[in-house]
N, C-alpha and C positions, 0 to 999 in steps of 0.2 A: 631349376638350379641356377644360382646367380653366376655372374661373370667372375672369372679368375678364381675358381673354386676347387682346383685339383692340381696335384703335382705329378709329373711324368718321370719315370726312371727307365733307363735303357742300358743293356749290356750286350755287346757283340764281340767280346774278347776271346771267346772259345767257339766251338762248333754249335753251341746252344745260343740262339737269339732269344733274349729274355726282355720283356717289356712289362711295366706295371704302372698303374695310376693309383693315387691315394686321394680320396675325397676329403674335403675339409672336415667332414664328420668322422673321419677315421676309417671308413670302409676302403679295402684294398682290392683291386682287380689285377690279375696277372695272366699273361699268356707267354708260353714258351714254345719254340719250334727249332728243331735241329736244322741249321742252315748249311752246315759243313763249310764249303767255300763259296756259298752263294748268299751272303748276308744282304747284298743289295736287293736281290729279288724278294727276300723274305721280310725284311725290316718294315718297309712302309705299309704293305698290306696288314701286317700284324698290328701296327699302331692304329690303323683305321678300324680294324676288328675290335681292338680293345676299347677304343673310345666309344664305339657303338654299344659294346657290352655294358659299359659304365654309364651310358646315356649322356655322353659328353660331346661337346664340340671342341675342336682343338683350340679355339679362341678362349676357352674357359680355363686353360692351364695357367698356373701362376708361378711355376718353378720347374726346372729340368735338372735331373741328376744323371750323370753318365758314368759307366764303368770305364776306367782309364787303362785297364790292363794291369800287368803285361799280358800279352797273348798274341793272337793272330794279327799281323801288321795290317792286312787288308780289312779284316773285321773291325779292328779298332778305329781305323780311319773312317769307315762307313758310319759306325755308331756315334762316334764323337762329332763328326761333321753334322750328322742329322740332329743331334741334341743342340749344338751351337746354332744351326740354322733355324730351328724351331724357336729357340730363345731369342735370337736377334729379330726374327720376324714379328714375334709377339711382344718384344721389349720386356722380357722377364728374366730373372736370374738363371744362370746355368752353373752347375758345380760338378766336380768330379770326385770319385772315390776309387780306391784301389780295388780291382776285381778280385785279387787274392783275399783281401779282407772280406769282400762280399761272400766268397766261398766259405770262409771260416764262419761267418755270421749265419750262413744258411744252415749250419749244423744244428740239430736239436739239442745235443749234449752241451751243457754249460757247467762243467765241473772245474773247480779252481785248481785241481792238481794236474790238469791235462795241459799239454802244449799242442795247440792246434796248428798243423802245418799243411796249408794248401799247396799243391804241387801241380803245375801245368806243364805239359810236354812242350818244350821249346825247340824240338828237333835238334839236329846236329849233335846228338848225344848230350844235350843240356836240358836243365829243368829251371823253370821260373818258380821261385818259392819264397815264402816268408814264414814267420812263426808268431803266434799270438797266445797270450794267456787270457783267462776270463775271470774278472772280479766285478760283478754287476754289469760290466760291459767289456768289449774287446780292448786288450792292451798289446800294442806291438812290441815284440821282444827281438825280432829279427826282421830287418827291413826288406822289402821286396827286392830281389836281385836274380841274376841268372847264374846257375851253378853247374859245374860238373857234378855228376851224381856222388862221387866219392867226397868231394869238397862239401857238399850239402850234409852228408852224414857226419863229417868231422865237426861241422858247426853245430849240428843238433846234439851231438854227444857232449858238448860243453854246457848244455842246458839241463836243468834239474826237473825231472818229471816225465811222465809217460807221453810219448809222441802219438798224436792222433792225425794220421794222414788222410787227406781228402783231395780230390782233383783228378783230372783225366790222365796225368802222368802215371797214376797207379797202374793203369792197364799195361804199361811197358815196364815199370820198375818195381812192381810188388815183390817179385822174387829177389831182386837186389836188396830191397829193404829188409826182407826176412833173413837174408844172409848176413847183413851188417848189424842189425839191431835186434834186441831181445824185448825190450819194454816198449811196445807200440800197439796201436790199433789201426785198422783201415776202415774208412767209412763205406757205407753202401753206395752203389753207383748213382742213386738218385740225388746224392749230395755232392757230386763231383764238379758241379758247374755253378757259376754265380747266378743267383736269382735276383732279378731287379727289385722285387718287393723288399728284400732285406736292406736295401740302401736307405729306405725311409727310416727304418728303425736305427740304423747305424748313425745317421745324421742327427736324429732326435735324441739319441742316448748320449751324445757327446757335445755338451754345451760349449766346450772350449773349441769345438770344430777341428779337432786334431786329425780327423780322417777326411776333411774336406780340402780338396785341392783345385787349382785352376783346371778348366776343362780342356786339357791337352793330353794326347795319348802318351802313356808311359812306355817309351821304347828303351829297353835296357841293353840293346845291342843294335848293330846295323841289320837291315833286312837282307835276305838271300840275294835279292837283285843288286843291292848296294855292294854286298860282299863280292859278287861276281864282277861288278864293274871295277872294284878295287884290285882284284886279282889281274884282270885284263890290263889295267893301267900300270901295275907293277911289271908285268911281262913286257909291256910296250916300252917301258922306260928302263 
């Protein structure tokens, strides 16, 4: 295999650490492992295992794509930093895509009358969410943001179509969704997490590059640690 012959994709925005490589010929290899709060321990061995599986040396990479979140603050820092470090070391491009769009893209259903709503548990009784329709490729109709559950429902009720929920917030909020909505579906658990392999298709399907962003984590609010520092500062002053 020649030099610079494969792209690498990384997502560490949720408890699932997902890594994929795509060869120039089109073949895709992917590995997923639940890292929970230990992405640093899981990520680099997973990359090594995947490169070995694909019979690649890291020097043969020609592009890096990273999931930007929103999601776990620590997970995002680890994954985005790893992607940027690899790209800078090899002097190759690095790009970012929304992890919420990645979750929506991972769904097998591609019906035009559905509204795809990936939801990630943001803790603090909040949800990271976005909404997409599908017409040959993903179309963003509700930008990624952090919502109170009731506010998210209010925004979704303004949209026309059946809501298709996916994402790990379903584990906590499925009863709430059933109470507030009538016309909706819930994805199977296998599709609740962003899969790195979906990023190749997302980027290639969008020649205008509307899903490609600079490779910086998408933080939609301050972290718990920053929030606590803010509270202490307020009390002190």
